[in-house]
C-alpha positions in Angstrom: 110.4 139.3 207.4 109.9 136.8 204.6 113.3 137.7 203.2 116.0 139.4 205.2 119.0 139.5 202.8 121.4 140.2 205.6 124.0 137.5 206.1 124.8 137.2 209.8 127.8 135.5 211.5 126.9 132.5 213.6 128.4 130.4 216.4 126.9 127.9 218.8 127.9 127.9 222.5 126.1 125.2 224.5 125.0 126.0 228.0 126.8 123.7 230.4 123.4 122.8 231.9 122.3 121.4 228.5 125.3 119.0 228.6 124.6 118.0 232.2 120.9 117.4 231.4 121.8 115.2 228.5 124.0 113.0 230.7 121.3 112.8 233.3 118.8 111.6 230.8 121.1 109.0 229.4 121.8 107.7 232.9 118.0 107.5 233.6 117.1 105.5 230.5 114.7 102.5 231.0 116.0 99.6 228.8 113.8 97.1 227.1 114.7 93.4 227.2 117.0 92.0 224.6 115.8 91.3 221.2 114.7 87.7 220.5 116.9 87.3 217.4 120.6 87.3 216.7 120.6 90.0 214.0 119.0 93.4 213.5 115.7 92.2 212.1 113.9 93.4 215.2 115.7 96.7 215.2 118.7 98.2 216.9 120.3 95.5 219.1 120.5 96.1 222.9 124.2 95.5 223.0 124.8 98.2 220.4 122.7 100.9 221.9 123.9 100.3 225.4 127.5 100.8 224.2 126.5 103.9 222.4 124.9 105.2 225.6 127.9 104.3 227.7 130.3 106.1 225.4 128.0 109.1 225.0 127.7 109.6 228.8 131.3 109.0 229.7 133.7 109.5 226.8 132.1 111.7 224.1 133.4 115.3 224.1 130.7 117.7 222.6 132.8 120.7 223.4 135.5 119.4 221.0 133.0 119.2 218.2 131.5 122.6 219.1 135.1 124.0 218.9 135.6 122.3 215.5 132.4 123.7 214.2 132.9 127.2 215.5 136.4 127.3 213.8 134.6 127.2 210.4 133.0 130.3 209.0 129.2 129.9 209.8 126.4 132.2 208.9 122.7 132.6 209.1 120.3 134.3 206.6 116.5 134.4 206.4 114.9 133.0 203.1 111.2 132.7 202.6 110.6 133.3 206.3 113.0 130.6 207.6 116.5 131.2 209.1 119.0 129.2 207.1 122.3 128.2 208.8 125.2 127.4 206.5 128.9 127.0 206.5 130.8 128.9 203.8 134.4 128.1 203.2 136.1 129.9 200.4 139.1 128.2 198.8 142.4 130.2 198.6 142.3 129.4 195.0 140.3 132.3 193.5 139.2 130.4 190.4 137.6 127.6 192.5 134.2 126.4 191.4 131.4 127.2 193.9 129.7 124.0 195.2 126.6 123.8 197.4 126.3 120.4 199.1 123.1 119.2 200.9 123.2 116.7 203.7 120.4 114.2 204.4 118.6 112.4 207.3 119.8 111.1 209.8 122.7 113.3 208.9 123.6 117.0 209.2 126.4 119.3 208.2 128.4 117.2 210.6 128.6 114.4 208.1 130.2 116.7 205.5 133.0 118.2 207.5 135.5 115.6 206.4 135.4 116.9 202.8 135.8 120.6 203.6 139.5 120.7 203.5 140.0 118.2 200.6 137.5 120.1 198.4 138.7 123.6 199.3 142.4 123.0 199.5 143.1 120.3 196.9 146.9 120.9 196.8 147.2 119.4 200.2 145.1 116.4 199.3 146.5 115.0 196.0 145.0 117.5 193.7 145.8 120.7 191.9 144.6 124.2 192.1 142.3 123.5 189.2 140.4 121.0 191.5 139.4 123.6 194.1 135.9 124.4 195.2 134.3 127.2 197.2 132.0 125.3 199.5 128.6 126.1 200.9 127.0 123.7 203.4 123.6 124.7 204.4 121.5 123.0 207.1 118.1 121.9 205.8 115.1 123.7 207.2 114.1 122.1 210.5 117.5 120.5 210.8 120.4 121.5 213.1 120.8 125.3 213.5 118.4 126.2 210.7 115.0 127.4 211.7 111.9 125.3 211.6 109.3 126.0 209.0 106.0 127.2 210.6 103.9 126.5 207.6 103.4 123.6 205.2 105.1 123.4 201.9 108.8 123.1 202.5 109.3 120.3 200.1 112.2 119.7 197.7 111.3 122.4 195.2 110.9 125.1 197.8 114.2 124.2 199.4 115.9 124.0 196.0 114.6 127.6 195.3 116.0 128.7 198.7 119.4 127.3 197.9 119.4 129.2 194.6 118.6 132.3 196.5 121.4 131.5 199.0 124.0 131.2 196.2 122.8 134.4 194.6 123.2 136.2 198.0 126.7 135.0 198.2 127.5 136.4 194.8 127.9 133.2 192.9 126.8 133.4 189.4 128.2 130.0 188.3 128.0 127.0 190.6 127.3 123.3 191.0 125.3 121.3 193.5 125.6 117.9 195.2 123.5 115.8 197.5 122.9 112.4 199.0 119.7 111.1 200.8 117.4 114.0 201.4 120.1 116.2 199.8 119.8 114.0 196.6 116.1 114.9 196.4 116.8 118.5 196.9 119.6 118.6 194.4 117.5 116.7 191.9 114.9 119.4 192.3 117.5 122.1 191.7 118.4 120.4 188.4 114.8 120.3 187.3 114.1 123.9 188.2 117.4 125.0 186.6 118.0 128.2 188.4 120.2 130.8 186.7 123.8 130.0 187.4 123.4 126.3 188.1 125.9 124.5 185.8 125.5 120.9 186.9 124.5 118.5 189.7 125.8 115.3 191.3 123.9 112.8 193.4 124.9 109.6 195.0 121.5 108.2 195.7 118.8 107.5 193.0 116.0 108.9 195.1 113.6 108.8 192.2 113.7 105.0 192.0 111.2 104.6 194.9 108.4 106.1 192.9 109.0 104.2 189.6 110.2 100.7 190.7 108.1 99.0 188.1 109.7 101.1 185.3 113.2 100.2 186.2 115.0 97.6 184.0 115.3 94.1 185.4 116.8 92.0 182.7 120.5 91.7 183.8 121.8 90.1 187.0 122.9 93.5 188.2 119.6 95.0 187.6 117.8 92.2 189.4 120.1 92.4 192.4 119.3 96.2 192.6 115.6 95.3 192.6 116.2 92.9 195.4 117.9 95.6 197.5 115.2 98.2 196.6 112.4 95.7 197.5 114.2 94.9 200.8 114.3 98.6 201.7 110.7 99.2 200.9 109.5 96.1 202.7 111.9 95.6 205.6 114.1 98.8 205.9 111.2 101.2 205.5 110.0 101.6 209.1 111.6 105.0 209.8 110.6 106.3 206.3 107.0 105.2 206.8 106.6 106.6 210.3 108.2 110.0 209.4 106.3 110.4 206.2 102.9 109.7 207.9 103.3 110.6 211.6 106.4 112.7 212.2 104.8 114.5 215.2 104.2 111.2 217.0 107.7 109.9 216.8 108.9 113.4 217.4 107.8 113.2 221.1 110.3 110.4 221.8 113.0 112.0 219.7 112.9 115.3 221.7 112.4 113.7 225.1 114.9 110.8 225.2 118.4 111.0 223.9 118.6 107.2 223.8 115.4 106.9 221.7 116.8 109.5 219.4 120.1 107.7 219.0 118.4 104.4 218.4 116.0 105.9 215.8 118.9 107.5 213.9 121.0 104.3 213.9 118.2 102.2 212.5 118.5 103.6 209.0 120.1 100.9 206.8 121.9 97.7 207.2 125.3 98.6 205.8 125.7 101.8 207.9 124.2 100.1 211.0 126.7 97.4 211.0 129.6 99.9 210.4 128.3 102.0 213.3 127.8 99.0 215.5 131.3 97.8 214.8 132.7 101.2 215.9 131.0 101.0 219.3 130.9 97.3 220.1 134.2 96.1 218.6 136.0 99.4 218.5 136.6 99.1 214.8 135.4 102.3 212.9 135.0 102.2 209.2 136.5 105.3 207.6 135.0 108.5 209.1 132.3 106.7 210.9 134.0 106.9 214.3 132.4 106.8 217.7 132.9 110.5 218.2 131.7 111.7 214.8 128.6 109.5 215.0 127.8 111.0 218.4 128.7 114.5 217.2 125.9 114.2 214.7 123.3 112.7 217.1 124.1 115.3 219.8 123.6 118.1 217.2 120.0 116.8 216.8 119.6 116.6 220.5 121.1 120.1 221.4 119.0 121.8 218.7 115.8 119.8 219.5 115.2 119.0 215.9 114.1 115.3 216.0 110.5 116.2 215.1 111.1 119.1 212.7 113.6 117.1 210.8 111.3 114.2 210.5 108.5 116.5 208.9 110.5 116.7 205.7 109.4 113.1 205.0 105.8 114.0 205.5 106.2 116.8 202.9 108.0 114.4 200.6 105.3 111.7 201.0 102.6 114.3 200.1 104.6 115.5 197.2 104.9 111.8 195.9 101.2 111.3 196.3 100.3 114.5 194.4 102.8 113.7 191.6 101.3 110.1 191.3 97.8 111.5 191.2 98.6 114.0 188.5 100.0 111.2 186.2 102.5 113.7 184.8 106.2 112.9 184.6 108.5 115.3 186.4 110.1 118.1 184.3 113.5 117.1 182.7 116.7 118.0 184.3 118.1 121.1 182.7 121.7 120.7 183.5 124.4 117.9 183.2 124.1 115.2 185.9 126.8 113.3 187.6 126.2 110.0 189.5 128.5 107.9 191.7 127.6 104.5 192.9 128.9 103.5 196.4 128.4 99.8 196.9 127.0 99.9 200.4 124.2 102.3 199.3 120.5 101.5 200.1 120.2 100.3 196.5 123.4 100.5 194.3 121.8 101.7 191.1 123.1 100.2 187.9 123.7 102.6 184.9 120.5 101.6 183.2 118.5 102.8 186.2 120.4 106.1 186.4 119.8 106.6 182.7 116.1 106.0 183.2 115.9 108.8 185.7 118.6 111.0 184.1 118.7 110.4 180.3 122.1 111.2 178.9 123.8 111.2 182.3 127.1 113.1 181.9 129.2 111.3 184.5 128.7 107.8 185.9 131.1 105.9 188.1 131.0 102.8 190.3 133.5 103.0 193.2 134.8 100.1 195.3 133.9 101.0 198.8 131.7 103.3 200.8 128.0 103.4 201.6 125.0 105.6 202.2 127.0 108.3 204.0 129.6 108.5 201.3 131.2 111.9 202.1 131.3 111.0 205.8 132.6 107.5 205.5 135.0 108.0 202.6 135.9 111.6 202.3 139.0 111.3 200.1 137.2 109.0 197.7 134.2 111.2 197.6 136.4 114.2 196.9 137.9 112.3 193.9 134.4 111.7 192.6 133.6 115.4 192.9 136.6 116.4 191.0 135.9 113.9 188.2 132.2 114.7 188.0 132.5 118.4 187.8 135.9 118.7 186.0 134.3 119.0 182.5 131.9 121.7 183.9 134.5 124.1 185.2 135.5 125.6 181.9 132.0 125.3 180.2 
C-alpha cells in the first residue's frame, strides 16, 4: 500500500550467523600496499584501516549496541510506499516541544543517540523542564532499517513531505526540525515547503553553499578562509560525493560485499572527522562521542542492513535535483519559517554569518561554538543540546 498509516513496533535481532559471516569477511580481507605519502591525500591510510579491522573483528560488541537500540522505542510505518523506521522518545515533561532530527551520510540514527537523553530529560543535563523536547529520529529512506525506494524521485522534497506526514501521524500539530549533512538538505526542504505545524528549523551545515559558490561573499578574511575550505572540499574532498552522485550502483557492489571496503569508504569523508576517528583507533584517543565502539556501531549498522548502495543513491537523486535546479535558472522558494544555524569549527566549511544570511535572509539564530565538527551531535552531544535549546527557545511560546 502506498500509505499504511499503521505505526508498528520494531526491534532488530541479528542472526548469530550474520555476525560470524562479518568476522570471516574481515579476516579474509586482501590488503593493498601502503600509501606512498605520509598523510591522507591518497585516501584512508593503511595503518588506520588495519586497526579498525582488528578492533572490529576482535573487540567490538555489536550485541551491546543492538541492546542499546532495542531499549529505545522504535517503530515502523509506511509512507509513500516506503517503510520508514524511526525512534520516538517522548519526554516526561508534557509541554515538551516535538523535534524531528535527520541524520546524514555516512551516519545513521546511531550518530544521534548521544543527544536523546539530554534533549528529552533536560533536568538531568543542566537544563529545566522548559528545555524539553519530544524526539523523533527517522532513518532516511534506503538507510539503516528503513526500506529502500524502488522508484526514482526520493530527493529532499519528497523526504521532507514524508517527515511532515510522519509528524502528523504521531499527532504533533506544532513541531521543529533539525539536520546536518543530508539531514540539513532535508530540513532545508522542510523549511521551504513549510508544512502545517512546522514552527522552525535548525541546520549545522550550509548545504546550499555548494551550488552558489560564486555568489557567496569573499571580502573579509573569514569569508576568504571559508572559500578556501569549500574549494578544498569540491576539489580534493569530493571523491565520495562525485562517485555516489554519478555511480552509486558501481561503488555499491564493494560496499555490500566487503566490510573493510565499507569501513574505508565511510571513513574517507572529511579531514577533521577522519583525523579524529584515526586517533581513536591508532592512538586510543577518542574525541568526544567518536569512540571506537560508536564508530563501528554505525558502520556495522550499514553492514547488517546491506544499505551501502541504497544509501549512496540519495546523492544521485541530489545531483539530479541540483542539475535540474541549475537548468531552470529559478531560485529556490524562500524558507517559510524561522531558521537557526550553529557553526562548528571542524565542519566541511565553517560558514560565516554573511554566507548563512545569503542562503537564509533574516536568520533568526546564529552562533559559532568553540569545538566540534561535521558530526556535531555525535561528537559533542552536550554542546549540541545547548544549541538546540538556544535556537528553539524563542519558538516554544510563539
